[in-house]
C-alpha positions as CSV (number, residue, x, y, z in Angstrom):
1,M,33.4,-97.8,202.4
2,A,29.7,-99.1,201.2
3,G,28.4,-95.5,202.0
4,F,31.2,-93.8,199.9
5,T,30.4,-96.2,197.1
6,F,26.7,-95.4,197.3
7,V,27.4,-91.7,197.2
8,L,29.7,-92.0,194.3
9,I,27.4,-94.1,192.2
10,T,24.5,-91.5,193.0
11,V,26.7,-88.7,191.9
12,I,27.5,-90.3,188.7
13,F,24.0,-91.1,188.2
14,L,23.0,-87.8,188.6
15,F,25.8,-86.4,186.6
16,L,24.8,-88.7,183.6
17,L,21.2,-87.8,184.0
18,H,21.9,-83.9,183.9
19,T,24.2,-84.3,180.9
20,T,21.8,-86.3,178.9
21,S,18.6,-84.9,180.1
22,F,18.5,-82.5,177.2
23,E,19.7,-85.0,174.6
24,V,16.1,-85.1,173.4
25,D,14.6,-84.3,170.1
26,S,10.9,-82.8,171.3
27,I,9.2,-81.0,174.0
28,N,5.5,-81.1,174.9
29,Q,3.2,-78.3,176.3
30,F,4.6,-76.4,178.9
31,Q,8.1,-77.7,178.4
32,S,11.0,-75.3,177.2
33,I,14.7,-75.1,176.3
34,S,16.5,-72.2,177.6
35,D,19.8,-70.6,176.3
36,G,22.4,-73.3,176.4
37,E,20.2,-76.0,176.3
38,T,19.5,-77.9,172.9
39,L,17.2,-80.2,171.0
40,V,19.0,-82.9,169.1
41,S,17.3,-85.0,166.0
42,K,17.1,-88.7,166.9
43,E,20.4,-89.8,164.9
44,G,22.2,-86.7,166.0
45,V,22.1,-84.8,162.5
46,F,20.8,-81.7,163.6
47,E,20.7,-79.6,166.6
48,L,18.5,-76.6,167.6
49,G,19.3,-73.8,170.1
50,F,20.4,-70.6,170.8
51,F,23.6,-69.2,168.8
52,S,25.4,-65.8,168.2
53,P,26.5,-65.5,164.3
54,G,30.0,-64.6,163.8
55,T,31.4,-62.1,166.2
56,S,27.8,-60.8,167.2
57,K,26.8,-60.9,170.7
58,K,23.0,-61.1,169.7
59,R,21.1,-64.4,170.3
60,Y,19.2,-66.2,167.9
61,M,17.0,-69.4,167.8
62,G,18.4,-71.7,165.1
63,I,18.9,-75.0,163.8
64,W,22.5,-76.4,162.7
65,Y,24.6,-79.3,161.8
66,K,25.5,-81.0,165.0
67,N,28.7,-82.7,164.0
68,I,30.1,-80.2,161.4
69,P,32.8,-78.3,163.3
70,I,32.2,-75.1,161.2
71,Q,28.7,-74.0,162.5
72,T,26.5,-74.2,159.6
73,V,22.8,-72.8,160.5
74,V,20.2,-73.7,158.1
75,W,17.4,-72.1,159.8
76,V,16.5,-69.2,162.0
77,A,13.4,-68.4,163.8
78,N,13.9,-64.7,165.0
79,R,15.7,-63.4,162.0
80,C,15.2,-60.0,162.6
81,N,14.4,-59.8,166.2
82,P,17.4,-60.8,168.3
83,I,17.8,-61.3,172.0
84,Y,20.2,-59.4,173.6
85,D,21.1,-61.5,176.7
86,S,20.9,-65.0,177.7
87,S,17.1,-65.0,178.9
88,G,15.7,-66.4,175.9
89,L,13.5,-69.3,176.3
90,L,11.6,-71.5,173.7
91,T,8.5,-73.1,174.9
92,V,5.1,-74.7,174.0
93,N,2.4,-72.3,175.3
94,S,-1.1,-73.0,176.6
95,T,-2.6,-72.7,173.1
96,G,-0.3,-75.1,171.7
97,N,1.9,-72.7,169.7
98,L,5.7,-72.6,169.7
99,V,6.8,-69.2,171.1
100,L,10.3,-67.7,171.8
101,L,10.3,-65.5,174.9
102,Y,12.6,-63.1,176.0
103,Q,13.0,-62.3,179.7
104,N,10.2,-64.8,180.2
105,K,7.4,-62.5,179.1
106,S,8.1,-60.8,175.6
107,V,7.1,-62.8,172.6
108,I,10.0,-62.6,170.0
109,W,8.5,-65.1,167.7
110,S,5.8,-67.5,167.5
111,T,4.2,-70.2,165.1
112,S,1.0,-68.1,165.4
113,L,-1.5,-70.8,164.8
114,F,-5.0,-69.9,165.6
115,K,-6.4,-73.4,166.3
116,Q,-6.5,-74.8,169.9
117,I,-4.0,-77.9,170.0
118,Q,-5.1,-80.5,172.4
119,K,-1.6,-82.4,172.7
120,P,1.1,-80.4,171.1
121,T,4.4,-81.5,170.5
122,A,7.5,-79.9,168.9
123,Q,10.1,-82.2,167.4
124,L,13.3,-81.8,165.6
125,L,13.5,-84.3,162.8
126,D,16.8,-86.0,161.3
127,S,16.0,-84.0,157.9
128,G,16.4,-80.7,159.9
129,N,12.8,-80.0,159.8
130,L,11.3,-78.5,163.0
131,I,7.6,-79.7,163.2
132,L,4.4,-79.2,165.4
133,R,2.0,-81.8,165.7
134,D,-0.9,-82.9,167.6
135,D,-0.3,-85.9,169.6
136,A,-4.1,-86.4,169.8
137,D,-4.4,-86.9,166.1
138,R,-1.1,-88.7,165.2
139,N,-2.6,-90.8,162.7
140,S,-3.2,-88.2,160.4
141,G,0.4,-87.9,159.4
142,T,0.0,-84.2,159.0
143,Y,2.0,-81.3,160.5
144,L,0.4,-78.4,162.0
145,W,3.4,-76.2,161.4
146,Q,7.0,-77.0,160.1
147,S,10.1,-74.8,159.6
148,F,10.5,-76.4,156.2
149,D,7.3,-74.2,155.2
150,N,9.3,-71.2,156.4
151,P,12.7,-71.6,154.9
152,S,15.5,-69.1,155.6
153,N,18.5,-69.0,153.3
154,T,19.0,-72.9,152.9
155,I,17.3,-75.7,150.8
156,L,17.9,-79.1,152.5
157,P,17.3,-82.3,151.2
158,E,13.5,-83.2,150.9
159,M,12.6,-79.4,151.5
160,K,10.0,-78.1,148.9
161,M,10.8,-74.6,147.1
162,G,7.6,-73.3,145.5
163,W,3.8,-73.2,146.1
164,D,1.1,-74.8,148.0
165,L,-1.8,-74.0,145.7
166,R,-4.6,-75.2,148.1
167,T,-3.3,-72.7,150.8
168,G,-1.6,-70.0,148.8
169,L,1.7,-70.9,150.8
170,Q,5.0,-69.8,148.9
171,R,8.2,-71.0,150.1
172,H,11.3,-68.8,149.0
173,L,14.7,-68.5,150.3
174,T,16.1,-65.0,151.3
175,A,19.8,-64.2,151.9
176,W,21.2,-63.2,155.2
177,N,21.9,-59.4,155.6
178,N,25.7,-60.5,156.1
179,T,27.6,-63.2,158.1
180,E,26.6,-61.5,161.4
181,D,23.0,-60.6,160.6
182,P,20.4,-63.3,159.5
183,C,17.7,-60.8,159.0
184,P,16.5,-61.1,155.2
185,G,18.7,-59.1,152.9
186,G,17.6,-58.0,149.5
187,L,18.2,-61.3,147.5
188,T,15.5,-63.8,147.2
189,Y,15.2,-67.0,145.3
190,G,12.2,-68.7,144.5
191,I,9.9,-70.3,141.9
192,Q,7.8,-67.8,139.6
193,F,4.4,-69.0,138.5
194,N,1.0,-67.7,137.4
195,P,-1.7,-70.2,137.9
196,Q,-4.5,-68.0,136.5
197,L,-2.5,-67.6,133.1
198,N,-0.8,-71.2,133.2
199,T,2.6,-69.9,132.8
200,I,5.7,-72.1,132.7
201,P,7.4,-72.5,136.2
202,E,10.9,-71.3,136.5
203,D,13.1,-70.1,139.3
204,F,14.4,-66.6,139.9
205,L,17.0,-65.0,141.9
206,R,16.0,-61.3,142.6
207,K,17.7,-58.3,144.0
208,G,14.7,-56.3,145.6
209,S,12.1,-56.5,143.1
210,E,14.6,-56.7,140.2
211,K,15.3,-59.8,138.3
212,F,19.0,-60.9,138.7
213,Y,19.3,-64.4,137.6
214,R,17.1,-67.3,136.5
215,S,18.1,-70.9,135.6
216,G,15.1,-71.2,133.2
217,P,12.0,-73.4,132.8
218,W,11.8,-76.5,134.1
219,N,12.3,-78.9,131.3
220,G,11.6,-82.4,132.9
221,L,15.2,-83.0,134.0
222,R,16.4,-79.6,135.3
223,F,16.0,-76.0,134.9
224,S,17.2,-75.4,131.4
225,G,19.8,-73.0,132.1
226,G,21.3,-75.2,134.7
227,P,23.0,-78.0,133.3
228,E,25.2,-78.9,136.4
229,L,21.8,-79.2,138.5
230,R,20.7,-82.5,136.6
231,P,20.0,-85.9,138.2
232,N,23.2,-87.8,138.8
233,F,24.5,-90.6,141.0
234,L,24.7,-88.3,143.9
235,Y,21.5,-86.2,143.7
236,N,18.1,-86.6,142.3
237,F,16.4,-83.4,141.6
238,K,12.5,-83.1,141.0
239,F,9.9,-80.7,139.9
240,V,6.4,-81.3,140.9
241,C,3.3,-79.7,139.1
242,N,0.0,-80.6,139.8
243,D,-3.5,-79.0,140.9
244,D,-2.6,-78.9,144.5
245,E,1.2,-78.0,144.5
246,M,4.0,-76.5,142.4
247,Y,7.7,-77.1,143.9
248,Y,11.3,-78.1,143.3
249,T,13.2,-80.4,145.6
250,Y,16.2,-82.5,145.6
251,N,17.5,-85.7,147.7
252,V,20.9,-87.3,148.2
253,R,21.3,-90.8,147.0
254,I,24.0,-91.6,149.4
255,K,23.2,-91.3,153.0
256,L,26.5,-90.2,154.1
257,I,26.7,-87.3,151.6
258,I,25.8,-83.9,153.2
259,A,24.6,-81.3,150.7
260,I,22.6,-77.9,150.8
261,L,21.7,-75.4,148.6
262,V,22.3,-71.8,149.9
263,V,21.6,-68.0,148.7
264,N,24.2,-65.6,149.8
265,Q,24.0,-61.9,150.0
266,F,27.7,-61.4,149.2
267,P,28.6,-62.4,146.8
268,S,25.3,-62.5,145.4
269,M,24.9,-66.0,144.2
270,I,23.0,-69.4,144.7
271,Q,25.4,-72.2,145.7
272,R,25.2,-75.8,145.9
273,L,27.6,-76.9,148.7
274,R,28.8,-80.5,149.8
275,W,30.7,-81.2,153.0
276,I,33.9,-82.5,152.3
277,D,34.8,-84.5,155.4
278,A,38.5,-85.2,154.7
279,D,39.3,-81.4,154.2
280,Q,36.6,-80.1,157.0
281,T,35.2,-77.8,154.4
282,W,32.3,-77.1,152.2
283,R,33.0,-77.4,148.7
284,A,31.1,-75.2,146.0
285,E,29.8,-77.8,143.2
286,A,27.9,-75.4,141.4
287,S,27.4,-71.4,141.6
288,Y,25.0,-69.1,139.8
289,P,25.3,-66.5,138.3
290,R,28.9,-67.3,137.1
291,E,29.6,-65.6,134.1
292,Y,28.4,-62.6,132.1
293,C,25.7,-64.3,130.1
294,D,24.2,-65.5,133.5
295,N,23.0,-61.8,134.1
296,Y,19.5,-61.2,133.5
297,G,18.6,-59.7,130.2
298,I,22.1,-58.6,129.3
299,C,21.3,-58.7,125.6
300,G,17.8,-57.2,125.8
301,A,14.7,-58.2,124.3
302,N,15.1,-60.9,121.6
303,G,18.9,-61.2,122.0
304,I,21.1,-64.2,122.7
305,C,24.1,-64.2,125.0
306,D,26.6,-66.4,123.8
307,P,29.7,-66.7,126.1
308,S,31.9,-68.1,123.4
309,N,31.5,-65.1,121.0
310,S,33.5,-62.1,121.5
311,S,30.7,-59.8,121.0
312,S,28.6,-61.8,123.6
313,C,25.3,-60.7,122.1
314,Q,23.6,-61.7,118.8
315,C,20.0,-60.9,117.5
316,L,17.6,-63.8,117.3
317,R,17.2,-64.9,113.6
318,G,14.8,-62.6,111.9
319,F,15.7,-59.7,114.2
320,K,18.1,-56.9,113.9
321,P,19.5,-54.6,116.6
322,N,17.0,-51.9,117.9
323,S,19.7,-49.4,117.8
324,P,22.6,-50.2,115.3
325,E,24.7,-47.4,116.9
326,E,24.4,-48.7,120.5
327,W,25.0,-52.1,119.3
328,N,28.1,-51.3,117.6
329,S,29.2,-49.4,120.6
330,M,28.9,-52.6,122.5
331,N,26.0,-51.4,124.4
332,M,23.6,-54.3,123.7
333,S,20.7,-53.7,126.7
334,G,18.4,-52.3,124.0
335,G,18.1,-55.5,122.3
336,C,16.7,-56.6,119.0
337,V,13.5,-56.1,117.0
338,R,12.0,-57.8,114.1
339,N,13.1,-57.4,110.6
340,Y,9.2,-57.7,109.5
341,P,6.1,-58.2,111.7
342,P,4.5,-61.5,111.5
343,S,2.2,-61.8,108.3
344,C,-0.7,-63.4,110.2
345,E,-2.2,-64.0,106.7
346,E,-3.4,-67.3,104.9
347,K,-1.7,-66.0,101.7
348,E,1.8,-65.8,103.4
349,K,2.0,-68.0,106.4
350,D,4.7,-67.7,108.8
351,G,7.5,-70.4,109.4
352,V,9.8,-71.0,112.3
353,A,13.3,-71.1,112.7
354,K,14.8,-73.6,115.1
355,L,17.6,-72.4,117.4
356,S,19.5,-75.3,119.5
357,G,21.4,-75.1,122.7
358,L,19.7,-72.6,124.5
359,K,18.3,-71.5,128.1
360,L,14.7,-70.6,127.1
361,P,13.5,-67.3,127.6
362,D,11.8,-65.5,130.7
363,A,8.5,-67.4,131.0
364,A,6.5,-64.3,132.5
365,H,4.6,-64.1,129.3
366,S,4.0,-67.8,128.5
367,W,1.3,-70.4,128.4
368,M,1.8,-74.2,128.7
369,N,0.1,-77.6,128.1
370,T,1.9,-80.5,128.9
371,S,-0.5,-83.2,127.0
372,M,0.4,-81.3,123.6
373,N,3.0,-82.8,121.2
374,L,5.5,-80.4,119.4
375,K,3.4,-80.6,115.9
376,E,0.3,-79.4,117.7
377,C,2.2,-76.9,119.7
378,K,3.3,-75.2,116.3
379,A,0.1,-75.2,114.9
380,K,-1.1,-73.5,118.2
381,C,1.6,-70.9,117.9
382,L,0.9,-70.1,114.2
383,S,-2.7,-69.7,114.9
384,N,-2.2,-66.9,117.5
385,C,-0.7,-63.7,116.1
386,S,0.7,-62.8,119.5
387,C,2.8,-66.1,119.7
388,T,6.5,-65.2,119.6
389,A,8.1,-68.9,120.1
390,Y,7.5,-72.2,121.3
391,A,9.1,-75.5,122.7
392,N,8.7,-78.7,124.6
393,T,8.0,-78.4,128.2
394,D,9.8,-81.8,128.9
395,I,12.8,-83.0,126.9
396,R,12.9,-86.4,128.2
397,G,12.5,-89.2,125.3
398,K,11.6,-87.6,122.2
399,G,10.1,-84.5,123.9
400,S,6.6,-83.7,125.0
401,G,4.3,-80.8,126.3
402,C,3.9,-77.4,124.7
403,A,5.3,-74.1,125.9
404,I,4.4,-70.8,124.1
405,W,5.9,-67.4,124.5
406,F,4.1,-64.2,123.6
407,G,5.7,-60.7,123.2
408,D,9.4,-60.2,123.3
409,L,12.0,-62.9,124.1
410,I,14.0,-61.9,127.2
411,D,17.2,-63.5,128.9
412,I,18.3,-66.1,126.3
413,R,21.7,-67.5,126.1
414,H,23.5,-70.2,124.7
415,I,24.5,-73.5,127.0
416,P,27.8,-75.2,126.3
417,A,26.3,-78.6,126.8
418,G,22.7,-79.8,127.4
419,G,20.8,-76.7,126.3
420,Q,17.3,-76.8,124.9
421,D,15.6,-76.2,121.2
422,L,13.6,-72.9,120.8
423,Y,11.4,-72.6,117.7
424,V,11.0,-68.8,116.9
425,R,8.3,-67.5,114.5
426,I,9.6,-65.5,111.5
427,R,7.9,-64.7,108.0
428,A,8.1,-67.8,105.9
429,S,9.2,-65.4,103.1
430,E,12.1,-64.3,105.4
431,L,12.8,-67.8,106.1
432,A,13.4,-68.5,102.5
433,K,15.5,-65.4,102.2
434,A,17.6,-66.3,104.6
435,D,18.4,-69.5,103.1
436,R,19.2,-67.6,99.6
437,D,21.2,-65.4,101.5
438,V,23.4,-68.2,103.1
439,T,23.8,-70.0,99.3
440,A,24.7,-66.5,97.8
441,V,28.0,-66.6,96.1
442,I,30.5,-64.0,96.9
443,V,32.0,-63.4,93.7
444,A,33.1,-59.8,93.2
445,S,34.8,-59.5,96.5
446,V,36.6,-62.8,96.3
447,I,37.9,-62.1,92.6
448,V,39.2,-58.9,93.8
449,V,41.7,-60.4,96.5
450,V,42.2,-63.8,94.9
451,S,45.0,-63.0,92.4
452,G,46.5,-61.2,95.4
453,I,46.4,-64.1,97.5
454,F,47.8,-66.5,94.8
455,S,50.4,-64.1,93.7
456,A,51.6,-63.2,97.1
457,G,51.5,-67.2,98.0
458,Y,49.7,-67.0,101.4
459,Y,49.5,-70.6,101.3
460,I,48.5,-72.1,104.7
461,G,47.8,-75.8,104.3
462,R,45.9,-78.7,102.4
463,M,42.7,-80.3,103.2
464,A,41.2,-83.3,101.6
465,L,38.3,-82.5,99.3
466,K,36.0,-85.3,97.5
467,G,38.8,-87.5,95.8
468,G,41.4,-84.7,95.5
469,F,43.4,-82.2,97.4
470,G,43.6,-78.4,97.2
471,P,45.8,-75.9,98.9
472,V,44.4,-73.6,101.3
473,Y,45.4,-69.9,101.3
474,K,44.8,-67.1,104.0
475,G,43.3,-63.9,102.5
476,M,41.3,-60.9,103.4
477,L,38.3,-59.3,101.7
478,E,38.1,-55.7,101.2
479,D,36.1,-55.1,104.3
480,G,39.0,-56.6,106.2
481,K,37.4,-59.9,107.0
482,E,40.0,-62.5,107.1
483,I,39.0,-65.8,105.2
484,A,40.4,-69.0,104.4
485,V,40.2,-69.5,100.3
486,K,40.4,-73.5,99.4
487,R,41.4,-73.8,95.9
488,L,40.2,-77.1,94.2
489,S,43.3,-78.8,92.1
490,M,42.6,-79.7,88.4
491,S,42.8,-83.5,89.3
492,S,39.9,-83.1,92.2
493,G,37.7,-84.8,89.8
494,Q,34.8,-82.5,90.6
495,G,32.7,-81.1,87.4
496,V,31.1,-77.6,87.7
497,D,27.6,-79.1,88.5
498,E,29.0,-81.4,91.4
499,F,30.9,-78.3,92.5
500,K,27.8,-76.2,92.9
501,N,25.8,-78.9,94.6
502,E,28.1,-79.4,97.1
503,V,28.4,-75.6,98.0
504,A,24.6,-75.6,98.1
505,L,24.8,-78.4,100.5
506,I,27.5,-76.8,102.7
507,A,25.9,-73.3,102.6
508,K,22.9,-74.8,104.3
509,L,24.6,-76.0,106.9
510,Q,24.3,-73.3,109.5
511,H,25.6,-74.4,113.2
512,R,28.2,-72.6,115.6
513,N,30.0,-75.9,115.5
514,L,30.4,-76.2,111.7
515,V,32.9,-74.0,109.9
516,K,30.9,-71.4,108.0
517,L,31.1,-71.2,104.0
518,L,31.1,-67.4,103.3
519,G,30.7,-68.2,99.6
520,C,32.5,-69.7,96.2
521,C,33.9,-68.3,93.0
522,I,33.9,-70.3,89.7
523,Q,35.8,-68.5,86.9
524,G,37.0,-70.7,84.0
525,E,38.9,-73.8,85.4
526,E,39.3,-72.0,88.9
527,K,37.0,-73.4,91.5
528,L,37.4,-71.7,95.1
529,L,35.5,-72.3,98.4
530,V,35.9,-69.4,100.9
531,Y,35.6,-69.9,104.6
532,E,35.8,-68.0,107.8
533,Y,39.4,-68.0,108.7
534,M,40.2,-70.0,111.9
535,L,42.9,-68.4,113.7
536,N,43.9,-71.6,115.8
537,K,43.8,-73.7,112.9
538,C,43.3,-77.6,113.3
539,L,42.6,-79.3,116.5
540,D,45.4,-82.0,115.7
541,S,48.0,-79.1,115.9
542,F,47.3,-78.9,119.5
543,I,46.4,-82.2,121.0
544,F,49.5,-84.2,119.3
545,D,52.0,-81.3,120.2
546,Q,53.7,-81.4,123.7
547,V,53.8,-77.8,123.9
548,Q,50.9,-76.7,122.2
549,G,49.0,-79.2,124.1
550,K,49.4,-77.5,127.2
551,L,47.3,-74.4,126.0
552,L,44.3,-77.1,126.1
553,D,43.7,-77.8,129.5
554,W,40.9,-80.3,130.5
555,P,38.0,-77.9,130.6
556,K,39.1,-76.6,127.1
557,R,39.1,-80.2,125.7
558,F,35.9,-81.1,127.3
559,Q,34.1,-78.0,125.7
560,I,35.7,-79.1,122.7
561,I,34.5,-82.8,122.7
562,C,30.8,-81.5,123.5
563,G,31.1,-78.8,120.6
564,I,32.0,-81.7,117.9
565,A,29.1,-83.8,119.4
566,R,26.6,-80.7,119.1
567,G,27.9,-80.3,115.5
568,L,27.7,-83.9,114.7
569,L,23.9,-84.0,116.1
570,Y,23.0,-81.3,113.7
571,L,24.4,-83.2,110.7
572,H,22.7,-86.3,111.9
573,Q,19.5,-85.0,113.2
574,D,18.6,-81.4,112.9
575,S,19.8,-80.2,109.6
576,R,17.2,-80.4,106.7
577,L,19.2,-83.5,105.1
578,R,20.7,-86.2,107.3
579,V,24.6,-85.6,106.4
580,I,27.2,-88.3,107.1
581,H,30.6,-86.6,107.0
582,R,32.6,-89.7,106.4
583,D,35.8,-87.9,107.1
584,L,35.6,-87.0,110.9
585,K,39.1,-86.7,112.4
586,A,41.3,-84.0,114.4
587,S,42.7,-82.2,111.6
588,N,39.3,-81.7,110.1
589,V,38.0,-79.9,113.6
590,L,39.2,-76.1,113.4
591,L,39.5,-74.0,116.6
592,D,38.3,-70.2,116.5
593,I,39.9,-67.7,118.5
594,E,38.4,-68.9,121.8
595,M,39.0,-72.4,121.1
596,N,35.5,-73.4,120.0
597,P,35.6,-76.3,117.6
598,K,34.1,-76.2,114.1
599,I,33.8,-79.4,112.2
600,S,35.1,-78.7,108.5
601,D,35.8,-80.4,105.2
602,F,32.6,-81.7,103.8
603,G,34.1,-82.8,100.5
604,M,33.4,-86.5,101.2
605,A,30.1,-86.0,103.0
606,R,27.0,-87.6,101.9
607,T,23.4,-86.9,102.4
608,F,20.6,-89.1,103.1
609,R,16.9,-88.2,102.7
610,G,13.8,-89.3,104.8
611,D,14.3,-92.6,106.5
612,Q,17.5,-93.8,104.9
613,L,19.9,-94.8,107.2
614,E,23.0,-96.1,105.4
615,G,24.4,-96.5,102.1
616,N,27.3,-98.3,100.2
617,T,30.2,-97.3,98.1
618,N,32.8,-99.0,95.8
619,R,35.3,-96.3,96.3
620,V,36.2,-96.0,100.2
621,V,37.4,-92.3,101.0
622,G,38.6,-91.1,104.3
623,T,41.4,-91.8,106.8
624,Y,42.3,-95.1,108.2
625,G,42.6,-95.1,111.9
626,Y,39.3,-93.1,112.2
627,M,37.2,-95.5,109.8
628,A,34.6,-97.6,111.1
629,P,35.3,-101.4,110.3
630,E,32.3,-101.8,108.4
631,Y,33.1,-98.8,106.0
632,A,36.8,-99.6,105.7
633,F,36.2,-103.2,104.8
634,N,32.9,-103.2,103.0
635,G,32.2,-99.8,101.9
636,Q,29.1,-99.6,104.2
637,F,28.6,-96.3,105.9
638,S,25.9,-94.6,108.0
639,I,25.7,-92.1,110.8
640,K,27.4,-95.1,113.0
641,S,30.2,-94.5,110.8
642,D,30.7,-91.1,111.9
643,I,30.0,-92.0,115.7
644,F,33.1,-94.5,115.3
645,S,35.2,-91.9,114.0
646,F,33.9,-89.4,116.7
647,G,34.8,-92.1,119.5
648,I,38.5,-92.3,118.1
649,M,38.8,-88.6,118.2
650,V,37.6,-88.3,121.9
651,L,40.4,-90.8,122.9
652,E,42.6,-88.8,121.2
653,I,41.6,-85.8,122.6
654,I,42.0,-87.3,126.0
655,S,45.3,-89.2,125.6
656,G,47.1,-86.8,123.5
657,K,48.0,-89.7,121.2
658,R,47.4,-90.5,117.4
659,S,45.1,-93.3,116.9
660,R,47.2,-94.4,113.7
661,V,50.6,-94.8,115.4
662,F,50.0,-95.4,119.1
663,R,51.3,-98.6,120.5
664,P,51.8,-99.0,124.3
665,Q,55.0,-99.9,125.6
666,N,55.7,-103.9,125.3
667,D,52.0,-104.2,123.9
668,S,50.8,-104.5,120.4
669,L,47.3,-102.8,121.3
670,T,45.9,-99.9,119.7
671,L,44.7,-96.8,121.2
672,T,41.1,-98.3,121.4
673,G,42.6,-101.8,122.4
674,Y,44.6,-100.0,125.3
675,A,41.7,-97.9,126.5
676,W,39.4,-101.2,126.7
677,K,42.2,-102.9,128.7
678,L,42.6,-100.0,131.3
679,M,38.8,-99.8,131.5
680,K,38.6,-103.5,132.3
681,A,41.5,-103.0,135.2
682,G,39.6,-100.1,136.4
683,R,42.5,-98.0,135.7
684,E,40.9,-95.9,132.9
685,I,42.4,-92.4,134.1
686,E,46.0,-93.5,133.1
687,L,45.0,-92.9,129.6
688,L,45.0,-89.2,130.5
689,D,47.3,-86.9,128.8
690,A,50.1,-86.2,131.2
691,C,49.7,-82.2,130.7
692,L,46.1,-82.5,132.1
693,K,46.8,-84.1,135.5
694,D,46.4,-80.5,137.0
695,S,43.3,-79.5,135.4
696,H,41.2,-82.5,134.8
697,D,37.9,-83.6,136.4
698,S,38.0,-87.3,136.8
699,F,34.2,-87.8,136.8
700,E,34.2,-85.8,133.3
701,V,37.3,-87.6,132.3
702,L,35.9,-91.0,133.0
703,R,32.6,-90.4,131.6
704,C,34.3,-89.2,128.2
705,I,36.2,-92.5,128.1
706,H,33.2,-94.7,128.7
707,V,31.3,-92.7,126.1
708,S,34.0,-93.1,123.6
709,L,34.4,-96.9,124.1
710,L,30.6,-97.3,123.6
711,C,31.1,-95.3,120.3
712,V,34.0,-97.7,118.7
713,Q,32.1,-100.7,119.1
714,Q,32.5,-103.1,116.2
715,R,28.8,-103.6,115.7
716,P,27.3,-100.5,114.3
717,A,24.1,-101.3,116.0
718,D,25.8,-101.7,119.5
719,R,27.0,-97.8,119.2
720,P,25.0,-95.0,120.4
721,T,23.1,-92.3,118.4
722,I,24.7,-89.0,118.5
723,S,21.7,-87.6,120.5
724,S,22.3,-90.5,123.2
725,V,26.0,-89.3,123.0
726,V,25.1,-85.6,123.8
727,V,22.9,-86.5,126.8
728,M,25.5,-89.0,128.1
729,L,28.2,-86.2,127.9
730,G,25.9,-83.7,129.6
731,S,25.0,-86.1,132.5
732,E,26.9,-86.4,135.5
733,S,26.0,-89.9,136.2
């Protein structure tokens, strides 16, 4: 019996020894692993061994996640040199190199180091990095070779994508040919940078040698065209650019999260994937390119692609279609050319037109200086006749650094939330002419159609206008353009001079989220304002209607919230004068055919100059329920008054409830009071309109509720500025 026990213990010991002998993370010189054996990182995160992709019988040496049931290979050694049987062997040879052998003699793959290594060790780290080091020099902390320097189609956390400027090493991703062939396909993703010309670094996805997609230059937080790839509570994204290195990397803030960035050949795109353990699947958190405007250079040189515009492409200010015939036939790839070349003469200095909310142009022909400010950048640009545009290199804080573009501006697009400012050079005389054109009075066309409008009675509503009300009519100009004509009533209290001043103010406000004034008409006692016609009329007709509300799912409502914020940012900060709207509410936000929001009704607006921040009035106008308390009770208004109104409106958009009449069951709280109550209880999501249950993004909804509650605080000083609001809405944290 004792002998049997001894034999049994010995068998168990040998079995355990056999099953655990290869649960190691490293091999030394002359050690090896054969097909069927693996290296496992210390914490059991990654595994290295031989595998066959899909239904293929070919064998490859690779690294994959050990504990994910869907085999996810993140690195392959012999990508284009498969082994056709099970004779593969990975070993550290006599020179200290890692080599992959076929039938114990043919070298399929090698690290190809020329230096003799005294005590070589190959180790698989928990980061997924396979390293080769010299244990005789372990204190140096350097690796002689690492798989992170030779990526396949996947970026893991802490991996660098970019350049080692000291050695000339360039790290980039290449997609697999297909799911069964890891050999590099035609799709590559990497960083473009010219250290000799000091160009602005940016990422590129290429099909062969052709540019296919780019996220734009790095702006201190993210690539300018990838708002989803910004730091948040899950990820931290970083770009390093110094004399030694220039690379992009990211890390995961929460250890349990598994996330990767992958380049796929079919479909051709970059994807950020996160493993969802509950569903046992990879979820795509971001994918590029994802829409028409993401295609490289789709609008040609000096064109802007706008996904919210039915024609998609527009020319930059100061430019016109290169071929009007092609442009009118919807072939816009020929791009745009300048109306007039830069003057480059002292007597007629050039000016700049500020364009906001953009992915910045292709930086192939650019120059940067991170120590300059925007004022110095402008001077640098205007002193060089080849300069086309400039911008900040870093948008953090108040902005810093200088980026300058030369020649044509290619691959610009509007970004719905989180775009960047670009300053485009045009003639000063043309800049002034453009302003005059904007304020031009459309008299003849309006007079021709106005009598027909009024006689036919095309009445479509009423809008408040500076102390009085006027009916609004739908009409059409002779060229077929639909318009909204606002007719001031006799009791409006406005004189001709006041009216002209108001028209001049509104006409100078040019932003995609403000309703556009087409012109005006003054004839006798008649005073008319002519606006672009908004097919979907007012926001309130949707969010407060149970049937219409279903047409605005959460993505559309979030887009509307962000659009209103951008329009308000323009009024408060980016326009020539600081404009306080004073009557911001859902009925004063119009929706175009694609549900893009346009702030309207500036009859009660006030303008501030210079550093003026607030004003007072003895005549409080506006709408109760949206008015800030300091304005309603003391007549004091400022940009923070508009912030309060914006916060109320966001709560209404989320809840589908009117602030003025909302009262929860068995409670006397207002909408804002109820939202505060839910937030303190951690039940904010209960505020959500019932029709949004299936379309909402919980993180976005909570973010919007928190931002709105910051906006409706009692003390004006506690409310954020609209620039902070835009940043918070665009952030994922």
